[in-house]
N, C-alpha and C positions, 0 to 999 in steps of 0.2 A: 796373492793367489787365494782363490776361494777355498774355504775350509769344508764346505758342504755343497752338494749339487742336488737339485730337484730334477727328477726325470719323468715323473708322471703325477697326475692329479685325480682326485675322486670328487664327484659332484653329489651334493645333497640338494635336490631340486635344481635351481639355477645358480647355486653358489658352490664354490670350491670349499669342501670341509676338511679334506685330508690331502697330504702330499706325500709322495715317495721321495725320501731324502737319503742321500748316501754321504758318508765321510769321503773326502778327496784323499786318496792314498798317495798319489803321485801325479805331478803335472810334467808333461814333456817340455823341456826348456825351449823357449821361443816358439811355442805352438799352442793351439787351443785344445790339444789332446789331453785326456785325463785317464787316470786309473782310479776306479771307484770301489769303495768297500760295499758291504751288504746293505741293501735297502731297508729302511725302517719307515713305517707309515706313522706319521704324526699329524696331529690336528693343525689347522691353520693358526690357532692361538699359540700352540707350542712353537710353530715356525716363526711367528711374529716375535715371540719372546726371545728366541735364538738370535734373530737379527738385532733386536733392541739391546741385547747383551753384548753386541759388538762382533758377533760371528759373521764372517763373509760367506754369502750364499750366492750361487749362480744357478742358471738353468742349463741342462745338458741334454743332448740327444745322441742317439746311435748313428754312426756313419755307415756307409755302404760296406765298409770292411769291418764292421761290428766294434769299432772303437767308440769311446765316448768323446764328445766334442762340446765345448762351451758355446751356448747360444748367446747368453747375455747375463748381466748381473741382476740381482734381486735387491730391491729396497723397500722400505716401509712406505705405505701410502700416507698422505697427510692424516693426522689424527692417530696414527700408529695402530690401527685395528685390522689392517690388511696389507697385502704385499703386491708388488708388480714387477715385471721384468723391465729393465731400463737399458737403453742403448749406450753407446760410447760417451755420449754427452749427457747422460742421466735423464734422457727423456723417456717417459713411460711408453711401453709398447704392448702388444697383445700376445707375446711369446708364451706367457704362462697359460693362457687359455688355449693355446695351440699344442700344448704337450699332450702325449697320449693319456687316455683315461682308462680306468679300470672300474669294475663293478657292474 
């Protein structure tokens, strides 16, 4: 089970520089539904360090009934300086770039 969920991103120019990350408070058994703690805005470097330290991170979105749902897992990019969303067989996808933005 993921320990953290990213729900939004902030861009500086054409690069993501900050992410909104929440602690996962609870996961509904046998479901993709989550209960999340309060969001924190952290830098991309801090997020990379979190994953490199072994923390499990996922991407999440709001459903129509305002619950949180897992989109996919997050892994480090080759070289360990960035992150990407990955599907069930660990293939990179564009889910991170499709999260809501702020700013």
